[in-house]
C-alpha positions in Angstrom: 66.4 -33.7 -20.1 68.5 -33.1 -17.0 70.7 -30.3 -18.2 70.7 -27.9 -15.2 73.9 -27.7 -13.2 76.2 -28.6 -16.1 78.9 -26.4 -17.5 77.8 -23.5 -19.7 79.9 -22.4 -22.7 81.5 -18.9 -22.7 81.4 -18.9 -26.5 78.0 -17.3 -26.7 77.4 -13.8 -28.1 74.1 -12.1 -27.2 73.0 -9.6 -29.9 69.4 -9.6 -28.8 69.6 -6.1 -27.3 70.9 -4.0 -30.2 74.1 -6.0 -31.1 72.8 -7.0 -34.5 71.2 -5.1 -37.3 70.0 -1.6 -36.6 66.9 -0.4 -38.5 65.2 -2.2 -41.3 61.9 -4.0 -41.1 61.2 -7.3 -39.6 59.9 -10.3 -41.5 56.6 -11.8 -40.4 55.2 -15.3 -40.6 53.8 -14.5 -44.1 57.3 -14.0 -45.4 58.3 -17.3 -43.9 55.5 -19.1 -45.7 56.5 -17.4 -49.0 60.1 -18.4 -48.5 59.1 -22.0 -47.8 56.9 -22.2 -50.9 59.7 -20.8 -53.0 62.0 -23.4 -51.6 59.6 -26.4 -51.7 58.0 -25.8 -55.0 60.6 -23.9 -57.1 63.8 -24.9 -55.4 64.6 -21.3 -54.6 67.0 -20.7 -51.7 65.0 -19.1 -48.8 67.8 -16.6 -48.3 67.2 -15.2 -51.8 63.5 -14.9 -51.2 63.8 -13.4 -47.8 66.4 -10.9 -49.0 64.0 -9.6 -51.6 61.1 -9.5 -49.1 63.1 -7.5 -46.6 64.3 -5.0 -49.2 67.7 -6.5 -49.4 70.7 -4.7 -50.8 71.0 -2.1 -48.0 74.2 -2.3 -46.1 73.6 -3.4 -42.5 74.7 -1.1 -39.8 76.6 -3.0 -37.2 77.0 -2.0 -33.6 80.7 -1.7 -32.8 82.3 -3.7 -30.0 81.9 -7.3 -28.9 78.5 -8.6 -28.1 78.0 -9.4 -24.4 77.2 -12.9 -23.0 73.6 -13.6 -22.0 72.4 -12.3 -18.7 72.2 -14.5 -15.7 68.7 -15.9 -15.0 67.9 -16.3 -18.8 66.9 -20.0 -18.7 66.7 -20.4 -22.4 70.1 -18.9 -23.0 71.5 -21.0 -20.2 70.1 -24.1 -21.9 71.7 -23.4 -25.3 74.9 -22.4 -23.6 74.9 -25.8 -21.8 74.3 -27.7 -25.0 77.0 -25.8 -26.7 79.4 -26.6 -23.9 78.6 -30.3 -24.3 79.3 -30.2 -28.0 82.6 -28.6 -27.2 83.5 -31.4 -24.8 82.4 -34.2 -27.1 84.0 -32.9 -30.3 87.2 -31.9 -28.5 87.6 -35.5 -27.3 86.8 -37.0 -30.7 89.3 -34.7 -32.5 91.9 -35.4 -29.8 91.5 -39.1 -30.2 91.9 -38.7 -33.9 95.1 -36.7 -33.5 93.6 -33.3 -34.2 92.5 -30.3 -32.3 88.9 -29.0 -32.2 88.4 -25.2 -32.6 85.2 -24.2 -30.9 82.6 -22.2 -32.8 80.7 -19.2 -31.4 76.9 -19.3 -30.9 75.2 -15.9 -31.7 71.8 -15.2 -30.2 69.9 -12.5 -32.2 66.4 -11.2 -32.9 65.1 -10.3 -36.4 68.3 -9.8 -38.4 72.0 -9.7 -37.8 75.1 -9.3 -40.0 77.2 -12.3 -40.7 80.2 -13.2 -42.9 77.7 -15.0 -45.1 75.4 -12.0 -45.6 72.5 -10.7 -43.5 71.0 -13.4 -41.3 67.3 -13.4 -40.9 65.2 -15.0 -38.2 62.9 -16.4 -40.9 65.8 -18.6 -42.2 65.8 -20.6 -39.0 69.1 -21.5 -37.2 72.1 -21.6 -39.5 75.9 -21.9 -39.5 78.2 -19.6 -41.4 81.6 -21.1 -42.4 82.9 -17.6 -43.2 83.1 -16.6 -39.5 82.6 -20.1 -38.0 79.5 -19.1 -36.0 76.1 -20.6 -35.4 73.3 -18.1 -35.5 70.1 -18.7 -33.6 66.9 -16.6 -32.9 65.4 -18.6 -30.0 61.9 -17.7 -31.2 62.5 -20.6 -33.6 62.1 -23.0 -30.6 58.5 -21.7 -30.3 58.0 -22.2 -34.0 59.2 -25.8 -33.6 56.8 -26.5 -30.9 53.7 -24.7 -32.0 53.9 -24.8 -35.8 56.1 -27.7 -36.7 55.0 -30.1 -34.1 58.4 -30.7 -32.6 58.4 -29.8 -28.9 60.8 -30.8 -26.2 64.2 -29.7 -24.9 66.2 -32.5 -26.6 64.5 -31.5 -29.9 66.0 -28.1 -29.4 69.4 -29.6 -28.4 69.3 -31.6 -31.7 69.0 -28.3 -33.6 72.0 -26.8 -32.0 74.0 -30.0 -32.4 73.1 -30.2 -36.1 74.4 -26.7 -36.7 77.6 -27.5 -34.7 77.8 -30.5 -37.1 78.2 -28.1 -39.9 81.1 -26.5 -38.0 82.7 -30.0 -37.8 82.4 -30.3 -41.5 84.2 -27.0 -42.0 87.1 -28.1 -39.8 87.3 -31.5 -41.6 87.4 -29.8 -45.0 84.1 -31.3 -46.2 82.4 -27.9 -46.6 85.2 -26.6 -48.8 85.2 -29.7 -51.0 81.5 -29.4 -51.6 81.7 -25.7 -52.3 84.4 -26.4 -54.9 82.2 -29.0 -56.6 79.1 -26.8 -56.7 80.6 -24.4 -59.1 80.8 -27.1 -61.8 77.4 -28.6 -61.1 73.8 -27.8 -62.2 71.1 -26.9 -59.7 69.8 -30.4 -59.3 73.3 -31.7 -58.6 74.0 -28.9 -56.1 70.8 -29.7 -54.3 71.9 -33.4 -54.1 75.2 -32.4 -52.6 73.4 -30.2 -50.1 71.3 -33.1 -49.0 74.4 -35.2 -48.3 75.9 -32.4 -46.4 72.8 -31.9 -44.2 72.3 -35.6 -43.6 75.9 -35.8 -42.4 75.3 -33.0 -40.0 72.3 -35.0 -38.7 74.6 -38.0 -38.2 77.1 -35.8 -36.4 74.3 -34.6 -34.1 73.6 -38.2 -33.4 77.2 -38.8 -32.5 77.0 -35.9 -30.1 73.9 -37.3 -28.5 75.5 -40.6 -27.8 78.7 -39.3 -26.4 77.0 -36.6 -24.3 74.7 -39.2 -22.8 77.7 -41.4 -21.9 79.4 -38.5 -20.3 76.5 -36.9 -18.4 73.7 -39.4 -18.3 71.2 -36.6 -18.8 68.7 -38.0 -21.1 65.2 -39.0 -19.9 62.5 -41.1 -21.3 61.3 -39.7 -24.6 64.3 -37.4 -25.3 65.7 -39.4 -28.2 62.2 -39.7 -29.6 61.8 -35.9 -29.4 65.0 -35.4 -31.4 63.9 -37.9 -34.1 60.5 -36.3 -34.2 62.2 -33.0 -34.9 64.2 -34.5 -37.7 61.0 -35.9 -39.0 59.1 -32.6 -39.0 61.8 -30.7 -40.8 62.4 -33.2 -43.6 62.1 -31.7 -47.1 59.2 -33.8 -48.1 57.2 -32.9 -44.9 58.0 -29.1 -45.3 57.1 -29.1 -49.0 53.9 -31.0 -48.4 53.0 -28.6 -45.6 53.7 -25.4 -47.6 52.4 -26.3 -51.0 50.8 -29.8 -50.9 53.4 -30.9 -53.5 56.6 -32.8 -53.1 59.5 -32.2 -55.5 62.5 -34.5 -54.8 64.7 -32.6 -57.3 64.3 -29.5 -55.0 65.3 -31.3 -51.8 68.2 -29.6 -50.0 68.1 -31.3 -46.6 66.8 -34.8 -47.2 63.5 -36.5 -46.5 62.1 -37.0 -43.0 62.9 -40.7 -43.1 66.5 -39.9 -44.3 67.1 -37.4 -41.5 65.8 -39.8 -38.9 67.9 -42.6 -40.3 71.2 -40.6 -40.3 70.7 -39.2 -36.9 70.0 -42.7 -35.6 73.1 -44.0 -37.4 75.3 -41.5 -35.6 73.7 -42.2 -32.3 74.0 -45.9 -32.6 77.6 -45.9 -33.8 79.1 -42.9 -32.2 81.6 -42.9 -35.0 82.5 -40.2 -37.5 83.4 -42.9 -40.1 79.8 -44.1 -40.0 78.6 -40.7 -41.2 80.0 -40.9 -44.7 77.0 -39.7 -46.6 79.1 -38.9 -49.6 80.3 -42.4 -50.0 76.9 -44.0 -49.3 75.2 -45.5 -52.4 71.8 -45.1 -50.7 70.7 -42.4 -48.3 
């Protein structure tokens, strides 16, 4: 992926040097495995499991003042800043063509744990988006996990992860997240999981839209890049993660969609480049 030399976003907060949670204990790989098993076998939200494992309930101490931007020379930070800038350009144009205005999200880099408007964010949760403060949270050690443990290497695989989380921001701006949250209160756990699957697959589709438009604008993809993104989608499908963590697949506990579904919806977004093609909630089959 030929990303060097492109614009970097200024909407990046670097909390890796004390700008996040102070004190507390870190969560190791064992806790991640327990959280995945709780998710894959019992349908338990990983955030709930990780909160218990980390002695949750203690109020986080937050360092006052705005977090600085990443230092110059940090190649990994420059990469995610460049990807974020591209999502800003793509979605600003799409919203503008639709008669709207795109509000850019912040990308927060952290290590271990950090306070968010959605509760304490933990590295073991993986990258996530918080609608409450409209920020994407990322511990970049997750990229090593993708490559070494999940079998999803490559820069464009990492770009897909960022674009997927930005897709959740788009859902917030379009009102989709609020509608789903309103329905969840009247639904059982199985129905809530099914709604989460459609929400996640739509974010995958939006990531595909970004991939298509960014390539048209910058011509920065190289041979194997799209395949790397689709492989990442494949490796983080619910069925694949459940099979890896417990050897058992429970469809009623799916919250993100199967590997095949995640690849399918990313591909649909990439092939069409159209928001209308990403209506996972109106689709009779995923």
